[in-house]
Backbone as a printed PyTorch tensor [residue, N CA C, xyz], in Angstrom:
tensor([[[-13.3280,  27.5920, -14.2850],
         [-12.8420,  26.2640, -14.5990],
         [-12.4830,  25.5500, -13.2920]],

        [[-13.0150,  24.3630, -13.0680],
         [-12.7250,  23.6280, -11.8390],
         [-11.4570,  22.8040, -12.0240]],

        [[-10.7160,  22.6930, -10.9600],
         [ -9.4900,  21.9060, -11.0160],
         [ -9.7780,  20.4730, -10.5830]],

        [[ -9.0910,  19.5490, -11.1970],
         [ -9.2750,  18.1480, -10.8430],
         [ -8.5550,  17.8700,  -9.5250]],

        [[ -9.2970,  17.3450,  -8.5550],
         [ -8.7260,  17.0690,  -7.2360],
         [ -8.6070,  15.5660,  -7.0380]],

        [[ -7.6830,  15.1980,  -6.1860],
         [ -7.4700,  13.7810,  -5.9190],
         [ -7.0620,  13.6040,  -4.4650]],

        [[ -7.4690,  12.4730,  -3.9040],
         [ -7.0560,  12.0930,  -2.5590],
         [ -6.3210,  10.7690,  -2.6760]],

        [[ -5.1660,  10.6830,  -2.0240],
         [ -4.3690,   9.4550,  -2.0620],
         [ -3.9870,   9.0270,  -0.6580]],

        [[ -3.9030,   7.7130,  -0.4920],
         [ -3.3620,   7.1190,   0.7230],
         [ -1.8830,   6.8900,   0.4700]],

        [[ -1.0520,   7.2940,   1.3810],
         [  0.3520,   6.9120,   1.3460],
         [  0.5340,   5.9480,   2.5070]],

        [[  0.7400,   4.6880,   2.1840],
         [  0.8570,   3.6480,   3.2080],
         [  2.3220,   3.2960,   3.4160]],

        [[  2.7120,   3.1280,   4.6640],
         [  4.0750,   2.7550,   5.0210],
         [  4.0990,   1.2600,   5.2910]],

        [[  5.0730,   0.5790,   4.7150],
         [  5.2250,  -0.8520,   4.9560],
         [  5.4640,  -1.0930,   6.4440]],

        [[  4.8310,  -2.1150,   7.0330],
         [  5.0350,  -2.3820,   8.4570],
         [  6.4760,  -2.7590,   8.7960]],

        [[  7.2610,  -3.1870,   7.8070],
         [  8.6540,  -3.5460,   8.0700],
         [  9.5780,  -2.3250,   8.0340]],

        [[  9.0400,  -1.1680,   7.6950],
         [  9.8350,   0.0500,   7.5930],
         [ 10.0710,   0.6630,   8.9720]],

        [[ 11.1710,   1.3790,   9.1010],
         [ 11.4460,   2.1040,  10.3410],
         [ 10.8310,   3.5100,  10.2930]],

        [[ 10.2540,   3.8490,   9.1730],
         [  9.5950,   5.1400,   8.9860],
         [  8.2750,   5.1590,   9.7570]],

        [[  7.9770,   6.2760,  10.3960],
         [  6.7040,   6.4180,  11.1140],
         [  5.7830,   7.3630,  10.3310]],

        [[  4.4730,   7.2940,  10.5810],
         [  3.5660,   8.2420,   9.9270],
         [  3.9410,   9.6990,  10.2070]],

        [[  4.4130,   9.9820,  11.4190],
         [  4.8160,  11.3510,  11.7590],
         [  6.0000,  11.7990,  10.9020]],

        [[  6.9830,  10.9140,  10.7160],
         [  8.1490,  11.2520,   9.8930],
         [  7.7340,  11.5030,   8.4420]],

        [[  6.8330,  10.6600,   7.9300],
         [  6.3530,  10.8320,   6.5600],
         [  5.6230,  12.1680,   6.4180]],

        [[  4.7670,  12.4870,   7.3810],
         [  4.0220,  13.7510,   7.3410],
         [  4.9750,  14.9470,   7.3740]],

        [[  6.0070,  14.8760,   8.1990],
         [  6.9810,  15.9800,   8.2630],
         [  7.7220,  16.1400,   6.9380]],

        [[  8.0820,  15.0060,   6.3230],
         [  8.7430,  15.0690,   5.0160],
         [  7.8470,  15.7480,   3.9870]],

        [[  6.5700,  15.3960,   4.0020],
         [  5.6300,  15.9780,   3.0370],
         [  5.4630,  17.4740,   3.2870]],

        [[  5.3480,  17.8670,   4.5590],
         [  5.2300,  19.2960,   4.8780],
         [  6.4530,  20.0640,   4.3830]],

        [[  7.6340,  19.4630,   4.5250],
         [  8.8670,  20.1560,   4.1330],
         [  9.0390,  20.2640,   2.6190]],

        [[  8.2390,  19.5370,   1.8460],
         [  8.3420,  19.5990,   0.3820],
         [  7.8370,  20.9290,  -0.1660]],

        [[  6.9730,  21.5960,   0.5810],
         [  6.4670,  22.8900,   0.1540],
         [  5.4350,  22.8280,  -0.9640]],

        [[  4.8620,  21.6600,  -1.1870],
         [  3.8270,  21.5090,  -2.2110],
         [  2.4760,  21.7340,  -1.5430]],

        [[  1.5850,  22.4330,  -2.2160],
         [  0.2980,  22.7870,  -1.6350],
         [ -0.6800,  21.6140,  -1.7110]],

        [[ -0.7060,  20.8110,  -0.6500],
         [ -1.6530,  19.6970,  -0.5260],
         [ -2.1500,  19.6540,   0.9070]],

        [[ -3.3610,  19.1140,   1.0760],
         [ -3.8680,  18.8670,   2.4110],
         [ -3.2650,  17.5630,   2.9070]],

        [[ -3.0270,  17.4600,   4.1980],
         [ -2.3640,  16.2850,   4.7530],
         [ -3.0580,  15.8550,   6.0360]],

        [[ -3.2660,  14.5640,   6.1830],
         [ -3.8370,  14.0190,   7.4120],
         [ -3.0390,  12.7740,   7.7740]],

        [[ -2.4250,  12.7960,   8.9350],
         [ -1.6430,  11.6480,   9.4050],
         [ -2.6020,  10.5530,   9.8700]],

        [[ -2.2960,   9.3060,   9.5230],
         [ -3.1220,   8.1650,   9.9250],
         [ -2.2310,   7.1080,  10.5650]],

        [[ -2.8370,   6.0430,  11.0440],
         [ -2.0670,   4.9820,  11.6900],
         [ -1.2020,   4.2050,  10.7010]],

        [[ -1.5440,   4.2190,   9.4230],
         [ -0.8070,   3.4450,   8.4230],
         [  0.0450,   4.3210,   7.5120]],

        [[  0.0370,   5.6230,   7.6940],
         [  0.7900,   6.5420,   6.8410],
         [  0.1350,   7.9030,   6.8640]],

        [[ -0.3880,   8.3310,   5.7220],
         [ -1.1210,   9.5950,   5.6950],
         [ -1.9940,   9.6870,   4.4520]],

        [[ -2.9120,  10.6150,   4.5080],
         [ -3.7570,  10.9610,   3.3670],
         [ -3.2660,  12.2950,   2.8420]],

        [[ -3.2090,  12.4250,   1.5230],
         [ -2.8950,  13.7120,   0.9230],
         [ -4.0010,  14.0470,  -0.0620]],

        [[ -4.3130,  15.3380,  -0.1460],
         [ -5.4090,  15.7650,  -1.0170],
         [ -5.0840,  17.1310,  -1.5970]],

        [[ -5.4290,  17.3080,  -2.8620],
         [ -5.1980,  18.5900,  -3.5170],
         [ -5.3540,  18.4510,  -5.0140]],

        [[ -4.7760,  19.4110,  -5.7520],
         [ -4.7930,  19.3110,  -7.2060],
         [ -4.0740,  18.0300,  -7.6090]],

        [[ -4.6120,  17.3570,  -8.5910],
         [ -4.0850,  16.0480,  -9.0020],
         [ -2.5770,  16.0880,  -9.2540]],

        [[ -2.1090,  17.1010,  -9.9760],
         [ -0.6820,  17.2040, -10.2890],
         [  0.1490,  17.3110,  -9.0130]],

        [[ -0.3270,  18.0980,  -8.0500],
         [  0.3930,  18.2840,  -6.7880],
         [  0.4340,  16.9920,  -5.9870]],

        [[ -0.6920,  16.3000,  -5.9370],
         [ -0.7710,  15.0480,  -5.1790],
         [  0.1670,  14.0010,  -5.7780]],

        [[  0.1590,  13.8790,  -7.0940],
         [  1.0410,  12.9070,  -7.7460],
         [  2.5070,  13.2820,  -7.5610]],

        [[  2.8010,  14.5720,  -7.5610],
         [  4.1750,  15.0340,  -7.3380],
         [  4.6380,  14.6660,  -5.9310]],

        [[  3.7850,  14.8890,  -4.9360],
         [  4.1240,  14.5480,  -3.5500],
         [  4.3230,  13.0410,  -3.4050]],

        [[  3.4400,  12.2460,  -4.0070],
         [  3.5680,  10.7870,  -3.9210],
         [  4.8870,  10.3280,  -4.5340]],

        [[  5.2450,  10.9040,  -5.6700],
         [  6.5030,  10.5430,  -6.3320],
         [  7.7100,  10.9620,  -5.4880]],

        [[  7.6500,  12.1700,  -4.9230],
         [  8.7540,  12.6550,  -4.0870],
         [  8.9000,  11.8060,  -2.8240]],

        [[  7.7870,  11.3920,  -2.2370],
         [  7.8340,  10.5430,  -1.0410],
         [  8.4830,   9.2060,  -1.3660]],

        [[  8.1510,   8.6460,  -2.5210],
         [  8.7640,   7.3750,  -2.9440],
         [ 10.2650,   7.5430,  -3.1560]],

        [[ 10.6680,   8.6740,  -3.7370],
         [ 12.0990,   8.9070,  -3.9660],
         [ 12.8490,   9.0480,  -2.6430]],

        [[ 12.2390,   9.7390,  -1.6820],
         [ 12.8840,   9.9410,  -0.3850],
         [ 12.9260,   8.6670,   0.4530]],

        [[ 11.8500,   7.8910,   0.4200],
         [ 11.7150,   6.7530,   1.3290],
         [ 11.8880,   5.4030,   0.6510]],

        [[ 12.0790,   5.3820,  -0.6400],
         [ 12.3000,   4.1190,  -1.3430],
         [ 11.0420,   3.2780,  -1.4300]],

        [[ 11.2400,   1.9820,  -1.3690],
         [ 10.1480,   1.0360,  -1.5770],
         [  9.2880,   0.8010,  -0.3370]],

        [[  9.4700,   1.6020,   0.7080],
         [  8.6740,   1.3960,   1.9210],
         [  7.4010,   2.2410,   1.9440]],

        [[  7.2080,   3.0980,   0.9370],
         [  6.0040,   3.9320,   0.8620],
         [  5.2300,   3.5610,  -0.3990]],

        [[  3.9490,   3.3000,  -0.2270],
         [  3.0820,   2.8990,  -1.3320],
         [  1.9300,   3.8880,  -1.4470]],

        [[  1.5100,   4.1320,  -2.6690],
         [  0.4630,   5.1080,  -2.9390],
         [ -0.7590,   4.4170,  -3.5270]],

        [[ -1.9260,   4.8480,  -3.0650],
         [ -3.1780,   4.2720,  -3.5480],
         [ -4.2220,   5.3840,  -3.6080]],

        [[ -4.9500,   5.4540,  -4.6970],
         [ -5.9960,   6.4700,  -4.8400],
         [ -7.1600,   6.1430,  -3.9100]],

        [[ -7.7340,   7.1610,  -3.3050],
         [ -8.8620,   6.9930,  -2.3910],
         [-10.1080,   7.5930,  -3.0290]],

        [[-11.2150,   6.9160,  -2.8800],
         [-12.4580,   7.3550,  -3.5210],
         [-13.1130,   8.5300,  -2.7990]],

        [[-12.8650,   8.6800,  -1.5020],
         [-13.5330,   9.7190,  -0.7190],
         [-12.5400,  10.7730,  -0.2660]],

        [[-13.0070,  12.0030,  -0.1790],
         [-12.1580,  13.1000,   0.2790],
         [-11.8730,  12.9590,   1.7670]],

        [[-10.8150,  13.6090,   2.2100],
         [-10.5010,  13.6210,   3.6400],
         [-11.6490,  14.2870,   4.3880]],

        [[-12.0300,  13.7220,   5.5140],
         [-13.0860,  14.3110,   6.3230],
         [-14.4880,  14.1090,   5.7990]],

        [[-14.6530,  13.2810,   4.7710],
         [-15.9880,  13.0080,   4.2340],
         [-16.8470,  12.4440,   5.3640]],

        [[-17.9980,  13.0550,   5.6720],
         [-18.8070,  12.6190,   6.8120],
         [-19.2880,  11.1750,   6.7080]],

        [[-19.3830,  10.6560,   5.5050],
         [-19.8260,   9.2700,   5.3400],
         [-18.7380,   8.3040,   5.8030]],

        [[-17.4640,   8.6740,   5.6220],
         [-16.3480,   7.7790,   5.9160],
         [-15.4950,   8.1880,   7.1040]],

        [[-15.5790,   9.4340,   7.5210],
         [-14.6850,   9.9440,   8.5540],
         [-15.0590,   9.3930,   9.9310]],

        [[-14.1110,   8.7540,  10.5930],
         [-14.3620,   8.1850,  11.9190],
         [-14.6050,   9.2800,  12.9600]],

        [[-14.0680,  10.4680,  12.7340],
         [-14.2880,  11.5720,  13.6740],
         [-15.7640,  11.9380,  13.7450]],

        [[-16.4910,  11.6460,  12.6590],
         [-17.9270,  11.9290,  12.6250],
         [-18.7300,  10.6320,  12.6730]],

        [[-18.1070,   9.5820,  13.1680],
         [-18.7280,   8.2650,  13.3500],
         [-19.2240,   7.6530,  12.0480]],

        [[-18.4660,   7.8640,  10.9910],
         [-18.8020,   7.2500,   9.7060],
         [-18.4860,   5.7600,   9.7250]],

        [[-18.9690,   5.0670,   8.7270],
         [-18.7210,   3.6270,   8.6420],
         [-17.2950,   3.3690,   8.1840]],

        [[-16.8600,   2.1160,   8.2810],
         [-15.4980,   1.7730,   7.8940],
         [-15.4580,   0.6810,   6.8370]],

        [[-16.2890,   0.7090,   5.8230],
         [-16.2000,  -0.3320,   4.8110],
         [-14.8610,  -0.2240,   4.0960]],

        [[-14.2970,  -1.3710,   3.7780],
         [-13.0210,  -1.3750,   3.0900],
         [-11.8250,  -1.4250,   4.0100]],

        [[-12.0410,  -1.2700,   5.3260],
         [-10.9090,  -1.2710,   6.2460],
         [-10.2260,  -2.6340,   6.2800]],

        [[-11.0010,  -3.7120,   6.2000],
         [-10.4060,  -5.0530,   6.1990],
         [ -9.5310,  -5.2470,   4.9680]],

        [[ -9.9660,  -4.7200,   3.8280],
         [ -9.1650,  -4.7970,   2.6050],
         [ -7.8720,  -4.0070,   2.7700]],

        [[ -7.9750,  -2.8240,   3.3440],
         [ -6.8040,  -1.9850,   3.5740],
         [ -5.8220,  -2.6840,   4.5100]],

        [[ -6.3480,  -3.3250,   5.5420],
         [ -5.5060,  -4.0420,   6.4980],
         [ -4.7860,  -5.2090,   5.8270]],

        [[ -5.4800,  -5.9360,   4.9490],
         [ -4.8660,  -7.0550,   4.2270],
         [ -3.7770,  -6.5520,   3.2790]],

        [[ -4.0350,  -5.4480,   2.5990],
         [ -3.0270,  -4.8700,   1.7080],
         [ -1.8120,  -4.4240,   2.5070]],

        [[ -2.0360,  -3.8030,   3.6530],
         [ -0.9550,  -3.3230,   4.5040],
         [ -0.0770,  -4.4850,   4.9620]],

        [[ -0.6930,  -5.6210,   5.2970],
         [  0.0630,  -6.7920,   5.7500],
         [  0.9270,  -7.3750,   4.6330]],

        [[  0.5300,  -7.1970,   3.3770],
         [  1.2890,  -7.7380,   2.2410],
         [  2.4450,  -6.8280,   1.8220]],

        [[  2.4850,  -5.5980,   2.3030],
         [  3.4910,  -4.6420,   1.8470],
         [  4.9400,  -5.0730,   2.0860]],

        [[  5.2930,  -5.7380,   3.2080],
         [  6.6930,  -6.1570,   3.3630],
         [  7.1580,  -7.1030,   2.2520]],

        [[  6.2650,  -7.9480,   1.7640],
         [  6.6260,  -8.8730,   0.6880],
         [  6.8420,  -8.1150,  -0.6240]],

        [[  5.9840,  -7.1570,  -0.8860],
         [  6.1170,  -6.3420,  -2.0960],
         [  7.3950,  -5.5040,  -2.0090]],

        [[  7.6370,  -4.9360,  -0.8320],
         [  8.8450,  -4.1330,  -0.6210],
         [ 10.1020,  -4.9690,  -0.8540]],

        [[ 10.1220,  -6.1960,  -0.3230],
         [ 11.2840,  -7.0810,  -0.5040],
         [ 11.4990,  -7.4050,  -1.9760]],

        [[ 10.4190,  -7.6490,  -2.7050],
         [ 10.5270,  -7.9280,  -4.1350],
         [ 11.0650,  -6.7370,  -4.9140]],

        [[ 10.5700,  -5.5440,  -4.5930],
         [ 11.0480,  -4.3360,  -5.2710],
         [ 12.5090,  -4.0540,  -4.9340]],

        [[ 12.8930,  -4.2950,  -3.6720],
         [ 14.2960,  -4.1200,  -3.2810],
         [ 15.1970,  -5.0890,  -4.0420]],

        [[ 14.7310,  -6.3320,  -4.2100],
         [ 15.5080,  -7.3290,  -4.9560],
         [ 15.6870,  -6.8920,  -6.4100]],

        [[ 14.6410,  -6.3690,  -7.0160],
         [ 14.7510,  -5.8650,  -8.3950],
         [ 15.7290,  -4.6980,  -8.4760]],

        [[ 15.6930,  -3.8200,  -7.4730],
         [ 16.6190,  -2.6840,  -7.4450],
         [ 18.0710,  -3.1430,  -7.3330]],

        [[ 18.2990,  -4.2760,  -6.6470],
         [ 19.6530,  -4.8260,  -6.5240],
         [ 20.0910,  -5.5570,  -7.7890]],

        [[ 19.1740,  -5.7030,  -8.7340],
         [ 19.5130,  -6.3650,  -9.9930],
         [ 19.2520,  -7.8570, -10.0080]],

        [[ 18.5800,  -8.3640,  -8.9840],
         [ 18.2650,  -9.7920,  -8.9620],
         [ 17.2650, -10.1110, -10.0590]],

        [[ 17.3850, -11.3050, -10.5960],
         [ 16.5000, -11.7350, -11.6810],
         [ 15.3550, -12.5670, -11.1180]],

        [[ 14.2490, -12.4980, -11.7980],
         [ 13.0780, -13.2860, -11.4350],
         [ 13.3160, -14.7320, -11.8390]],

        [[ 13.0720, -15.6430, -10.9300],
         [ 13.2090, -17.0700, -11.2190],
         [ 11.8100, -17.6510, -11.3430]],

        [[ 11.5310, -18.2070, -12.5050],
         [ 10.2200, -18.8070, -12.7390],
         [ 10.1880, -20.1820, -12.0830]],

        [[  9.3260, -20.3540, -11.1140],
         [  9.1980, -21.6290, -10.4110],
         [  8.1720, -22.4690, -11.1500]],

        [[  8.5830, -23.6640, -11.5850],
         [  7.6300, -24.4960, -12.3370],
         [  6.4570, -24.9250, -11.4540]],

        [[  5.3110, -25.0300, -12.0700],
         [  4.1040, -25.4430, -11.3470],
         [  4.2290, -26.9100, -10.9460]],

        [[  3.6820, -27.2330,  -9.7910],
         [  3.7000, -28.6260,  -9.3430],
         [  2.7490, -29.4440, -10.2010]],

        [[  3.1310, -30.6970, -10.4050],
         [  2.2550, -31.5820, -11.1750],
         [  1.0490, -31.9550, -10.3260]],

        [[ -0.0780, -32.1130, -10.9990],
         [ -1.2850, -32.5200, -10.2860],
         [ -1.1590, -33.9820,  -9.8980]],

        [[ -1.7120, -34.3060,  -8.7600],
         [ -1.7110, -35.6770,  -8.2700],
         [ -2.7950, -36.4550,  -9.0060]],

        [[ -2.3880, -37.5510,  -9.6100],
         [ -3.3690, -38.3550, -10.3530],
         [ -4.2690, -39.1070,  -9.3770]],

        [[ -5.4280, -39.4760,  -9.8530],
         [ -6.3840, -40.2190,  -9.0330],
         [ -5.7710, -41.5480,  -8.6110]],

        [[ -5.0840, -42.2020,  -9.5400],
         [ -4.4650, -43.5010,  -9.2400],
         [ -3.4380, -43.3660,  -8.1180]],

        [[ -2.6180, -42.3210,  -8.1680],
         [ -1.6030, -42.1080,  -7.1390],
         [ -2.2690, -41.8070,  -5.7950]],

        [[ -3.3530, -41.0520,  -5.8030],
         [ -4.0820, -40.7470,  -4.5750],
         [ -4.6550, -42.0210,  -3.9580]],

        [[ -5.2260, -42.8790,  -4.8000],
         [ -5.7710, -44.1560,  -4.3030],
         [ -4.6540, -44.9900,  -3.7040]],

        [[ -3.5110, -45.0240,  -4.3710],
         [ -2.3590, -45.7910,  -3.8820],
         [ -1.9000, -45.2760,  -2.5220]],

        [[ -1.8560, -43.9650,  -2.3770],
         [ -1.4440, -43.3660,  -1.1000],
         [ -2.4470, -43.7080,  -0.0030]],

        [[ -3.7270, -43.6480,  -0.3240],
         [ -4.7750, -43.9140,   0.6630],
         [ -4.8050, -45.3780,   1.0990]],

        [[ -4.4030, -46.2840,   0.2270],
         [ -4.4900, -47.7090,   0.5280],
         [ -3.2470, -48.2680,   1.2090]],

        [[ -2.2320, -47.4850,   1.3820],
         [ -1.0090, -47.9630,   2.0310],
         [ -1.3210, -48.2690,   3.4850]],

        [[ -0.8890, -49.4610,   3.9150],
         [ -1.1010, -49.8540,   5.3060],
         [  0.1230, -49.4580,   6.1110]],

        [[ -0.1180, -48.8820,   7.2440],
         [  0.9810, -48.4610,   8.1070],
         [  1.3840, -49.5380,   9.0580]]])
């Protein structure tokens, strides 16, 4: 019987004081049997699905809202994607954009943890054609 395996990215918010090395050490100290690879944005973990999800949950509990988990389609060291073997980097721009948005997500989650309520901001009214013409025709 084959076991279901999973690879996950654990990304650290750029606003966090946590480093990838610190995150990797925390994961090693958990004693859960997973493969680990430190990266510039956090780390990759790979192993039995239950173990990987357990590590991701434990990392979130230890580090709060500064650690985010995302499933990865390729295994660690996959020759098609691994930079050590000169693989391509498709998706890196998407990963970089997601990483840049993490401080905003972290701030929102922290606000919810403090008990702050969501305030619904009403949508702005559309500018009518008549009002636009009026604005354009104003002489300075």
